[in-house]
SEKE-319809 format. One record per residue: residue number from 1; residue in one letter; y, z, x of N, C-alpha, C in turn. Coordinates in pm, 1 decimal, m for minus. Example, Ala and Ser with C-alpha at 12.3 -4.5 7.8 and 13.67 -1.06 7.14 Angstrom:
+------+------+----------+----------+----------+----------+----------+----------+----------+----------+----------+
! fiti ! zaro !       nY !       nZ !       nX !      caY !      caZ !      caX !       cY !       cZ !       cX !
+------+------+----------+----------+----------+----------+----------+----------+----------+----------+----------+
!    1 !    a !   m569.0 !    780.0 !   1319.0 !   m450.0 !    780.0 !   1230.0 !   m330.0 !    780.0 !   1320.0 !
!    2 !    s !   m225.0 !    708.0 !   1285.0 !   m106.0 !    714.0 !   1367.0 !      3.0 !    787.0 !   1290.0 !
+------+------+----------+----------+----------+----------+----------+----------+----------+----------+----------+
This chain:
+------+------+----------+----------+----------+----------+----------+----------+----------+----------+----------+
! fiti ! zaro !       nY !       nZ !       nX !      caY !      caZ !      caX !       cY !       cZ !       cX !
+------+------+----------+----------+----------+----------+----------+----------+----------+----------+----------+
!    1 !    m !   1124.0 !   8045.6 !  m1849.7 !   1266.8 !   8045.9 !  m1867.7 !   1317.2 !   8190.0 !  m1857.6 !
!    2 !    l !   1426.1 !   8207.4 !  m1784.3 !   1485.7 !   8339.8 !  m1772.8 !   1571.9 !   8372.0 !  m1893.9 !
!    3 !    f !   1650.0 !   8275.1 !  m1939.5 !   1728.2 !   8294.7 !  m2061.5 !   1785.6 !   8161.6 !  m2107.3 !
!    4 !    s !   1832.2 !   8161.7 !  m2232.4 !   1904.1 !   8045.9 !  m2284.6 !   2020.8 !   8097.2 !  m2368.1 !
!    5 !    l !   2117.6 !   8011.4 !  m2381.5 !   2241.7 !   8047.1 !  m2450.6 !   2288.5 !   7924.0 !  m2524.8 !
!    6 !    q !   2326.7 !   7939.1 !  m2650.8 !   2374.8 !   7827.0 !  m2731.4 !   2511.6 !   7863.8 !  m2787.3 !
!    7 !    l !   2608.9 !   7775.3 !  m2767.7 !   2743.9 !   7799.4 !  m2814.9 !   2792.4 !   7682.4 !  m2898.8 !
!    8 !    s !   2866.7 !   7712.5 !  m3003.5 !   2936.2 !   7609.7 !  m3081.0 !   3084.0 !   7629.8 !  m3057.0 !
!    9 !    l !   3152.1 !   7520.7 !  m3025.0 !   3293.3 !   7528.9 !  m2988.4 !   3375.9 !   7433.5 !  m3071.5 !
!   10 !    p !   3501.2 !   7472.7 !  m3099.8 !   3589.5 !   7378.2 !  m3168.5 !   3623.8 !   7261.8 !  m3075.1 !
!   11 !    r !   3643.6 !   7147.1 !  m3131.9 !   3680.0 !   7028.5 !  m3054.1 !   3827.6 !   7038.3 !  m3018.5 !
!   12 !    d !   3853.9 !   7128.5 !  m2925.1 !   3989.9 !   7160.6 !  m2882.4 !   3985.5 !   7178.6 !  m2730.7 !
!   13 !    a !   4070.1 !   7106.3 !  m2659.5 !   4068.3 !   7108.3 !  m2512.6 !   4088.9 !   7248.1 !  m2455.1 !
!   14 !    r !   4154.2 !   7337.1 !  m2528.7 !   4176.1 !   7473.0 !  m2477.3 !   4046.2 !   7547.0 !  m2450.4 !
!   15 !    f !   3940.3 !   7511.4 !  m2520.9 !   3814.3 !   7583.1 !  m2506.1 !   3728.3 !   7530.8 !  m2391.3 !
!   16 !    v !   3762.9 !   7417.7 !  m2333.9 !   3686.7 !   7364.1 !  m2221.3 !   3696.8 !   7458.7 !  m2101.9 !
!   17 !    g !   3817.4 !   7506.2 !  m2072.4 !   3835.9 !   7601.7 !  m1962.9 !   3763.8 !   7733.3 !  m1988.3 !
!   18 !    l !   3765.7 !   7778.3 !  m2111.9 !   3695.1 !   7901.3 !  m2148.2 !   3545.6 !   7885.8 !  m2121.6 !
!   19 !    l !   3489.5 !   7773.4 !  m2162.3 !   3347.5 !   7749.4 !  m2140.9 !   3314.9 !   7740.1 !  m1992.2 !
!   20 !    r !   3401.8 !   7676.2 !  m1915.8 !   3382.4 !   7667.6 !  m1770.3 !   3377.4 !   7807.9 !  m1710.0 !
!   21 !    n !   3463.4 !   7897.4 !  m1756.9 !   3464.7 !   8035.5 !  m1707.1 !   3338.0 !   8110.6 !  m1747.5 !
!   22 !    v !   3289.9 !   8087.6 !  m1868.8 !   3164.8 !   8150.0 !  m1913.2 !   3050.6 !   8105.1 !  m1822.0 !
!   23 !    a !   3043.0 !   7974.3 !  m1797.0 !   2937.8 !   7921.6 !  m1709.4 !   2947.1 !   7983.1 !  m1570.1 !
!   24 !    a !   3068.5 !   7992.0 !  m1516.5 !   3086.6 !   8049.5 !  m1382.7 !   3036.5 !   8193.6 !  m1378.4 !
!   25 !    c !   3070.7 !   8271.9 !  m1479.5 !   3026.0 !   8412.1 !  m1483.7 !   2874.0 !   8422.1 !  m1491.8 !
!   26 !    v !   2813.8 !   8341.9 !  m1578.8 !   2669.0 !   8344.7 !  m1595.2 !   2599.8 !   8310.1 !  m1464.0 !
!   27 !    f !   2639.8 !   8199.4 !  m1402.4 !   2569.9 !   8153.5 !  m1282.6 !   2596.8 !   8243.3 !  m1162.3 !
!   28 !    e !   2715.3 !   8298.9 !  m1153.4 !   2742.9 !   8392.2 !  m1044.0 !   2664.8 !   8521.9 !  m1062.7 !
!   29 !    d !   2655.5 !   8570.4 !  m1187.7 !   2583.1 !   8694.8 !  m1214.2 !   2433.4 !   8684.1 !  m1184.4 !
!   30 !    i !   2375.2 !   8566.0 !  m1202.9 !   2231.1 !   8553.0 !  m1176.1 !   2203.8 !   8515.9 !  m1030.8 !
!   31 !    g !   2308.5 !   8496.9 !   m953.3 !   2289.5 !   8468.6 !   m811.9 !   2265.2 !   8322.3 !   m778.7 !
!   32 !    a !   2307.6 !   8233.6 !   m867.2 !   2294.9 !   8090.6 !   m836.4 !   2380.2 !   8059.7 !   m714.1 !
!   33 !    p !   2339.7 !   7963.9 !   m634.4 !   2418.5 !   7929.3 !   m516.0 !   2560.6 !   7890.1 !   m553.9 !
!   34 !    r !   2656.1 !   7932.2 !   m472.9 !   2797.7 !   7906.0 !   m500.0 !   2825.0 !   7756.2 !   m516.6 !
!   35 !    e !   2767.9 !   7674.9 !   m428.8 !   2790.2 !   7530.2 !   m435.9 !   2737.2 !   7473.8 !   m567.9 !
!   36 !    a !   2620.5 !   7521.1 !   m612.2 !   2564.0 !   7475.2 !   m739.1 !   2653.2 !   7517.3 !   m855.3 !
!   37 !    t !   2702.5 !   7639.8 !   m851.3 !   2791.7 !   7689.2 !   m956.2 !   2917.9 !   7604.7 !   m963.2 !
!   38 !    d !   2976.2 !   7574.0 !   m848.8 !   3097.6 !   7491.6 !   m846.8 !   3069.7 !   7352.1 !   m902.8 !
!   39 !    d !   2957.2 !   7293.2 !   m864.0 !   2920.7 !   7160.5 !   m914.2 !   2901.4 !   7162.7 !  m1065.7 !
!   40 !    i !   2833.2 !   7265.2 !  m1114.5 !   2807.5 !   7277.1 !  m1258.4 !   2938.7 !   7290.9 !  m1334.6 !
!   41 !    k !   3029.6 !   7371.5 !  m1284.2 !   3157.6 !   7390.5 !  m1353.8 !   3231.4 !   7257.9 !  m1371.2 !
!   42 !    v !   3235.9 !   7176.8 !  m1267.6 !   3307.3 !   7048.9 !  m1276.5 !   3233.9 !   6952.5 !  m1369.8 !
!   43 !    a !   3101.8 !   6941.0 !  m1354.1 !   3024.3 !   6849.6 !  m1438.9 !   3031.9 !   6891.9 !  m1585.7 !
!   44 !    l !   3022.6 !   7021.7 !  m1612.1 !   3033.2 !   7073.0 !  m1748.4 !   3171.2 !   7043.9 !  m1806.1 !
!   45 !    t !   3274.3 !   7061.1 !  m1726.2 !   3410.6 !   7031.4 !  m1770.3 !   3421.9 !   6885.2 !  m1813.1 !
!   46 !    e !   3364.9 !   6794.9 !  m1734.9 !   3369.7 !   6652.1 !  m1767.2 !   3293.6 !   6622.2 !  m1896.3 !
!   47 !    a !   3173.7 !   6679.0 !  m1911.0 !   3093.4 !   6654.5 !  m2031.0 !   3164.2 !   6707.4 !  m2155.5 !
!   48 !    c !   3222.5 !   6825.7 !  m2146.0 !   3293.4 !   6884.4 !  m2260.1 !   3422.3 !   6808.6 !  m2291.3 !
!   49 !    a !   3493.1 !   6766.2 !  m2188.7 !   3615.4 !   6687.8 !  m2210.2 !   3582.3 !   6558.3 !  m2283.9 !
!   50 !    n !   3468.7 !   6496.8 !  m2250.4 !   3426.5 !   6376.8 !  m2321.7 !   3394.5 !   6407.0 !  m2467.5 !
!   51 !    a !   3329.8 !   6519.7 !  m2493.8 !   3299.2 !   6557.6 !  m2631.8 !   3427.9 !   6580.7 !  m2710.4 !
!   52 !    v !   3523.3 !   6648.0 !  m2649.1 !   3651.4 !   6673.4 !  m2716.0 !   3724.0 !   6542.1 !  m2744.0 !
!   53 !    r !   3719.9 !   6454.2 !  m2648.0 !   3794.5 !   6328.3 !  m2659.4 !   3727.9 !   6226.9 !  m2752.6 !
!   54 !    h !   3594.6 !   6218.3 !  m2747.0 !   3526.0 !   6109.1 !  m2815.7 !   3456.5 !   6146.9 !  m2946.1 !
!   55 !    a !   3447.1 !   6272.3 !  m2980.3 !   3373.4 !   6313.4 !  m3100.4 !   3462.4 !   6306.3 !  m3223.9 !
!   56 !    v !   3525.4 !   6193.0 !  m3242.5 !   3615.1 !   6171.2 !  m3354.8 !   3538.2 !   6190.0 !  m3485.3 !
!   57 !    g !   3599.2 !   6258.5 !  m3579.8 !   3534.1 !   6281.2 !  m3708.2 !   3458.5 !   6411.9 !  m3715.4 !
!   58 !    s !   3456.3 !   6485.5 !  m3606.6 !   3388.1 !   6614.6 !  m3603.7 !   3485.5 !   6718.8 !  m3549.6 !
!   59 !    n !   3473.4 !   6839.5 !  m3598.5 !   3562.2 !   6946.2 !  m3554.1 !   3500.1 !   7035.9 !  m3448.5 !
!   60 !    e !   3375.5 !   7010.7 !  m3413.5 !   3309.6 !   7098.3 !  m3316.9 !   3206.5 !   7022.1 !  m3235.0 !
!   61 !    y !   3158.7 !   7088.2 !  m3132.0 !   3049.2 !   7039.3 !  m3049.9 !   2972.9 !   7160.5 !  m3000.7 !
!   62 !    s !   2853.8 !   7138.4 !  m2948.2 !   2774.2 !   7252.7 !  m2902.8 !   2735.0 !   7235.1 !  m2756.8 !
!   63 !    v !   2714.1 !   7349.4 !  m2693.4 !   2671.4 !   7351.8 !  m2554.0 !   2556.1 !   7450.7 !  m2544.0 !
!   64 !    g !   2446.8 !   7405.2 !  m2486.0 !   2331.4 !   7492.1 !  m2465.0 !   2299.1 !   7502.1 !  m2317.5 !
!   65 !    f !   2274.8 !   7623.7 !  m2271.2 !   2234.8 !   7650.3 !  m2133.2 !   2092.1 !   7702.0 !  m2136.8 !
!   66 !    s !   2007.4 !   7655.4 !  m2049.1 !   1879.9 !   7722.5 !  m2025.6 !   1865.6 !   7735.3 !  m1874.5 !
!   67 !    v !   1822.5 !   7852.0 !  m1833.3 !   1817.3 !   7884.7 !  m1690.9 !   1680.7 !   7940.7 !  m1657.5 !
!   68 !    d !   1626.6 !   7893.4 !  m1547.1 !   1506.2 !   7954.1 !  m1493.0 !   1526.1 !   7971.9 !  m1343.3 !
!   69 !    a !   1424.8 !   8019.2 !  m1275.7 !   1437.9 !   8050.7 !  m1133.8 !   1464.0 !   7927.4 !  m1047.8 !
!   70 !    e !   1429.8 !   7810.5 !  m1098.0 !   1445.3 !   7687.1 !  m1020.3 !   1577.9 !   7615.8 !  m1043.6 !
!   71 !    g !   1649.4 !   7650.5 !  m1151.7 !   1775.1 !   7581.8 !  m1180.3 !   1816.3 !   7598.1 !  m1324.4 !
!   72 !    c !   1898.7 !   7504.2 !  m1369.8 !   1949.1 !   7513.4 !  m1506.1 !   1954.1 !   7376.0 !  m1571.2 !
!   73 !    e !   1958.3 !   7379.3 !  m1702.8 !   1979.2 !   7259.2 !  m1781.8 !   2088.0 !   7291.9 !  m1881.7 !
!   74 !    i !   2185.6 !   7202.9 !  m1891.0 !   2296.1 !   7220.0 !  m1984.7 !   2299.8 !   7096.2 !  m2072.7 !
!   75 !    e !   2307.8 !   7119.1 !  m2203.1 !   2316.5 !   7007.0 !  m2295.8 !   2443.7 !   7021.0 !  m2377.9 !
!   76 !    v !   2525.7 !   6917.5 !  m2374.3 !   2649.1 !   6911.5 !  m2452.0 !   2625.7 !   6809.3 !  m2562.3 !
!   77 !    v !   2638.6 !   6852.2 !  m2687.5 !   2610.9 !   6765.6 !  m2801.2 !   2734.9 !   6758.4 !  m2889.1 !
!   78 !    d !   2781.4 !   6634.8 !  m2910.5 !   2892.7 !   6617.7 !  m3004.0 !   2841.3 !   6547.9 !  m3129.1 !
!   79 !    l !   2915.6 !   6559.9 !  m3235.9 !   2873.3 !   6503.7 !  m3363.9 !   2953.5 !   6380.5 !  m3400.8 !
!   80 !    g !   3021.4 !   6323.6 !  m3303.5 !   3103.4 !   6206.0 !  m3329.2 !   3022.0 !   6078.2 !  m3328.3 !
!   81 !    p !   3090.6 !   5965.1 !  m3345.2 !   3022.8 !   5836.3 !  m3351.3 !   2966.6 !   5791.3 !  m3217.1 !
!   82 !    g !   3006.1 !   5858.0 !  m3110.8 !   2952.2 !   5825.0 !  m2979.8 !   3018.2 !   5704.7 !  m2916.6 !
!   83 !    f !   2958.6 !   5659.0 !  m2809.5 !   3008.4 !   5545.2 !  m2734.2 !   2888.5 !   5471.3 !  m2680.1 !
!   84 !    e !   2911.8 !   5357.0 !  m2621.5 !   2799.7 !   5282.2 !  m2565.6 !   2742.5 !   5361.4 !  m2448.5 !
!   85 !    l !   2618.0 !   5401.4 !  m2463.2 !   2556.4 !   5487.6 !  m2363.9 !   2521.3 !   5410.5 !  m2238.0 !
!   86 !    p !   2549.7 !   5471.8 !  m2122.4 !   2506.6 !   5407.1 !  m1998.2 !   2355.0 !   5416.2 !  m1985.2 !
!   87 !    t !   2294.2 !   5309.3 !  m1938.3 !   2149.8 !   5310.0 !  m1914.0 !   2124.9 !   5369.3 !  m1776.1 !
!   88 !    t !   1999.3 !   5395.0 !  m1744.7 !   1964.7 !   5443.8 !  m1611.1 !   2010.9 !   5344.3 !  m1506.1 !
!   89 !    a !   1994.7 !   5216.3 !  m1534.7 !   2039.6 !   5113.0 !  m1440.5 !   2191.1 !   5118.9 !  m1423.0 !
!   90 !    d !   2264.1 !   5141.5 !  m1534.1 !   2410.1 !   5154.6 !  m1524.9 !   2447.2 !   5272.2 !  m1435.6 !
!   91 !    l !   2376.9 !   5384.0 !  m1453.9 !   2405.8 !   5503.2 !  m1373.7 !   2373.0 !   5478.0 !  m1227.2 !
!   92 !    d !   2262.0 !   5409.7 !  m1201.8 !   2226.1 !   5377.7 !  m1063.1 !   2329.4 !   5286.0 !   m999.6 !
!   93 !    d !   2384.4 !   5194.5 !  m1078.5 !   2486.2 !   5102.0 !  m1027.6 !   2616.1 !   5173.3 !   m992.4 !
!   94 !    l !   2637.0 !   5292.5 !  m1049.3 !   2760.2 !   5366.7 !  m1022.1 !   2761.1 !   5430.2 !   m884.4 !
!   95 !    d !   2643.3 !   5451.0 !   m825.1 !   2635.8 !   5515.7 !   m694.8 !   2723.6 !   5442.1 !   m594.5 !
!   96 !    g !   2816.2 !   5514.8 !   m535.3 !   2902.7 !   5458.8 !   m433.0 !   3016.9 !   5375.0 !   m486.1 !
!   97 !    e !   3022.8 !   5356.2 !   m617.7 !   3129.5 !   5274.5 !   m675.6 !   3259.1 !   5354.8 !   m681.0 !
!   98 !    e !   3365.9 !   5293.6 !   m639.7 !   3497.1 !   5357.7 !   m643.6 !   3565.0 !   5324.7 !   m776.0 !
!   99 !    p !   3618.4 !   5425.2 !   m847.0 !   3688.9 !   5395.3 !   m970.6 !   3822.2 !   5326.0 !   m940.7 !
!  100 !    d !   3869.8 !   5251.2 !  m1037.3 !   3998.6 !   5185.0 !  m1024.2 !   4106.3 !   5292.9 !  m1012.5 !
!  101 !    p !   4183.0 !   5294.0 !   m902.4 !   4282.5 !   5399.9 !   m882.5 !   4395.3 !   5397.7 !   m984.7 !
!  102 !    d !   4413.8 !   5286.3 !  m1054.7 !   4520.7 !   5276.4 !  m1154.5 !   4476.3 !   5321.7 !  m1293.0 !
!  103 !    t !   4348.3 !   5351.0 !  m1308.9 !   4295.6 !   5391.6 !  m1437.5 !   4301.5 !   5543.8 !  m1450.3 !
!  104 !    e !   4346.1 !   5590.3 !  m1567.7 !   4356.3 !   5734.8 !  m1589.8 !   4224.0 !   5795.6 !  m1633.3 !
!  105 !    t !   4132.3 !   5714.1 !  m1681.6 !   4004.5 !   5765.9 !  m1729.3 !   3890.6 !   5690.0 !  m1662.1 !
!  106 !    g !   3767.0 !   5732.5 !  m1692.9 !   3651.2 !   5659.3 !  m1644.7 !   3584.3 !   5719.3 !  m1521.8 !
!  107 !    r !   3631.9 !   5832.4 !  m1477.0 !   3572.0 !   5894.3 !  m1358.7 !   3469.5 !   6001.9 !  m1393.4 !
!  108 !    g !   3465.0 !   6042.8 !  m1518.5 !   3379.7 !   6153.3 !  m1559.3 !   3232.3 !   6130.8 !  m1533.3 !
!  109 !    v !   3181.2 !   6013.8 !  m1569.5 !   3039.3 !   5985.3 !  m1548.3 !   3008.4 !   5981.8 !  m1399.1 !
!  110 !    l !   3099.0 !   5923.3 !  m1321.1 !   3080.3 !   5921.4 !  m1175.7 !   3073.7 !   6063.3 !  m1119.6 !
!  111 !    l !   3164.1 !   6148.5 !  m1164.6 !   3164.7 !   6287.5 !  m1117.0 !   3036.6 !   6360.3 !  m1156.7 !
!  112 !    m !   3000.0 !   6348.9 !  m1283.1 !   2878.9 !   6417.5 !  m1328.8 !   2757.6 !   6369.3 !  m1249.7 !
!  113 !    r !   2747.8 !   6240.4 !  m1232.6 !   2634.3 !   6180.6 !  m1159.2 !   2627.0 !   6234.8 !  m1016.2 !
!  114 !    a !   2743.8 !   6251.4 !   m952.9 !   2748.2 !   6298.6 !   m814.1 !   2718.4 !   6447.7 !   m801.8 !
!  115 !    l !   2746.9 !   6524.0 !   m906.6 !   2741.1 !   6669.5 !   m895.9 !   2611.3 !   6733.6 !   m945.2 !
!  116 !    v !   2535.7 !   6663.6 !  m1027.0 !   2412.1 !   6722.3 !  m1078.5 !   2292.0 !   6643.1 !  m1027.1 !
!  117 !    d !   2175.3 !   6703.8 !  m1037.5 !   2053.6 !   6640.1 !   m989.1 !   1996.8 !   6539.9 !  m1089.0 !
!  118 !    d !   2026.8 !   6559.4 !  m1217.1 !   1979.1 !   6468.2 !  m1319.7 !   2081.8 !   6464.6 !  m1431.3 !
!  119 !    l !   2116.0 !   6345.0 !  m1474.6 !   2213.6 !   6323.9 !  m1581.3 !   2150.5 !   6230.9 !  m1682.6 !
!  120 !    q !   2154.1 !   6271.3 !  m1809.3 !   2091.9 !   6189.5 !  m1912.5 !   2181.4 !   6187.0 !  m2035.6 !
!  121 !    f !   2199.9 !   6068.2 !  m2091.6 !   2272.8 !   6049.0 !  m2216.0 !   2172.4 !   6009.1 !  m2323.0 !
!  122 !    t !   2183.7 !   6071.4 !  m2441.6 !   2094.4 !   6039.9 !  m2551.4 !   2176.2 !   6023.5 !  m2678.4 !
!  123 !    r !   2157.1 !   5912.2 !  m2744.3 !   2223.1 !   5889.5 !  m2872.5 !   2131.8 !   5943.4 !  m2980.8 !
!  124 !    q !   2184.4 !   6032.7 !  m3062.6 !   2107.7 !   6091.0 !  m3171.7 !   2168.5 !   6044.6 !  m3303.6 !
!  125 !    e !   2097.7 !   6068.1 !  m3412.4 !   2151.2 !   6029.6 !  m3543.6 !   2286.6 !   6092.4 !  m3568.8 !
!  126 !    s !   2301.0 !   6215.4 !  m3526.6 !   2421.7 !   6289.1 !  m3559.1 !   2519.0 !   6303.3 !  m3442.7 !
!  127 !    g !   2502.8 !   6226.9 !  m3336.3 !   2597.3 !   6238.1 !  m3226.0 !   2538.6 !   6195.1 !  m3093.8 !
!  128 !    t !   2603.0 !   6241.3 !  m2988.3 !   2562.7 !   6207.0 !  m2852.3 !   2532.8 !   6334.3 !  m2775.4 !
!  129 !    s !   2425.9 !   6329.7 !  m2697.3 !   2386.4 !   6443.0 !  m2614.5 !   2397.7 !   6403.5 !  m2467.7 !
!  130 !    v !   2459.2 !   6489.5 !  m2388.7 !   2465.0 !   6471.9 !  m2243.6 !   2390.6 !   6589.9 !  m2182.9 !
!  131 !    t !   2287.5 !   6560.9 !  m2104.4 !   2208.8 !   6666.5 !  m2041.0 !   2233.8 !   6664.3 !  m1890.9 !
!  132 !    l !   2271.3 !   6779.3 !  m1839.2 !   2298.3 !   6797.9 !  m1696.7 !   2191.3 !   6891.9 !  m1641.3 !
!  133 !    r !   2126.9 !   6852.5 !  m1533.3 !   2029.2 !   6941.0 !  m1469.5 !   2069.8 !   6963.7 !  m1324.6 !
!  134 !    k !   2065.0 !   7089.8 !  m1284.9 !   2096.0 !   7127.0 !  m1146.6 !   1986.4 !   7221.2 !  m1100.1 !
!  135 !    y !   1933.6 !   7195.1 !   m980.0 !   1822.8 !   7274.8 !   m927.7 !   1868.7 !   7356.9 !   m808.1 !
!  136 !    w !   1810.6 !   7475.6 !   m795.7 !   1836.0 !   7561.2 !   m679.1 !   1705.7 !   7628.9 !   m636.1 !
!  137 !    p !   1604.4 !   7551.2 !   m601.4 !   1473.1 !   7609.1 !   m568.8 !   1475.1 !   7702.0 !   m448.5 !
!  138 !    e !   1571.5 !   7686.6 !   m358.7 !   1574.8 !   7771.4 !   m239.6 !   1597.3 !   7919.1 !   m272.2 !
!  139 !    v !   1651.3 !   7947.9 !   m389.9 !   1670.8 !   8088.6 !   m427.8 !   1581.1 !   8128.7 !   m543.7 !
!  140 !    g !   1493.9 !   8038.9 !   m587.5 !   1413.8 !   8061.8 !   m707.2 !   1330.6 !   8187.0 !   m706.0 !
!  141 !    l !   1251.7 !   8208.5 !   m602.3 !   1163.1 !   8324.1 !   m601.6 !   1240.8 !   8454.4 !   m597.7 !
!  142 !    a !   1344.0 !   8460.7 !   m517.0 !   1424.6 !   8582.8 !   m508.9 !   1491.0 !   8611.0 !   m642.8 !
!  143 !    l !   1542.0 !   8509.7 !   m707.5 !   1608.0 !   8526.2 !   m836.0 !   1508.9 !   8573.8 !   m941.3 !
!  144 !    a !   1391.9 !   8511.7 !   m947.4 !   1291.6 !   8549.7 !  m1046.2 !   1244.3 !   8692.6 !  m1023.9 !
!  145 !    q !   1220.7 !   8731.2 !   m897.9 !   1175.2 !   8867.3 !   m868.5 !   1281.4 !   8969.0 !   m907.6 !
!  146 !    e !   1407.0 !   8938.8 !   m874.9 !   1516.1 !   9031.2 !   m906.3 !   1532.2 !   9048.3 !  m1058.0 !
!  147 !    l !   1525.5 !   8937.8 !  m1131.5 !   1544.6 !   8945.5 !  m1276.8 !   1425.2 !   9007.6 !  m1348.6 !
!  148 !    n !   1306.9 !   8996.2 !  m1290.7 !   1187.5 !   9051.1 !  m1354.6 !   1152.4 !   9189.8 !  m1304.9 !
!  149 !    a !   1228.0 !   9242.5 !  m1210.3 !   1199.4 !   9377.1 !  m1156.3 !   1229.0 !   9482.8 !  m1262.6 !
!  150 !    p !   1146.6 !   9588.4 !  m1266.8 !   1172.4 !   9696.1 !  m1363.9 !   1308.3 !   9762.0 !  m1333.8 !
!  151 !    q !   1379.0 !   9790.1 !  m1440.4 !   1510.2 !   9855.5 !  m1425.7 !   1489.8 !  10006.0 !  m1419.5 !
!  152 !    s !   1561.0 !  10071.4 !  m1328.0 !   1545.7 !  10216.3 !  m1317.4 !   1662.7 !  10288.2 !  m1377.2 !
+------+------+----------+----------+----------+----------+----------+----------+----------+----------+----------+
């Protein structure tokens, strides 16, 4: 692992944009591919918006980033009562499904699924965890060498 970062945020929509900007800075600074960074920003925004919206009874949620030369893993954990978690089969069934154009919500899982390489929902005793994984192996060796090079 190159680094990890753990943040606790208030359950306030104003902080979702702030977190998206933090993620963009981190991934751009380490040289992650632009397309991967853009995908992560949107998927992270959706996961955090869900935590803000659905974590009723809690005033905060947490976001953890871990990054290595091959990609990143982001975990968004809320302390609310959660919702009915989609199963792997449910997620597979979403592929290619068009959301109802008259519905204002319900597109977040579809977006996250389309933008990351692996999406996992886990119900915990104290809340719900959404794990987003994005890989960028094509730049892995260059990134690892650059980050591990002695500083002059």
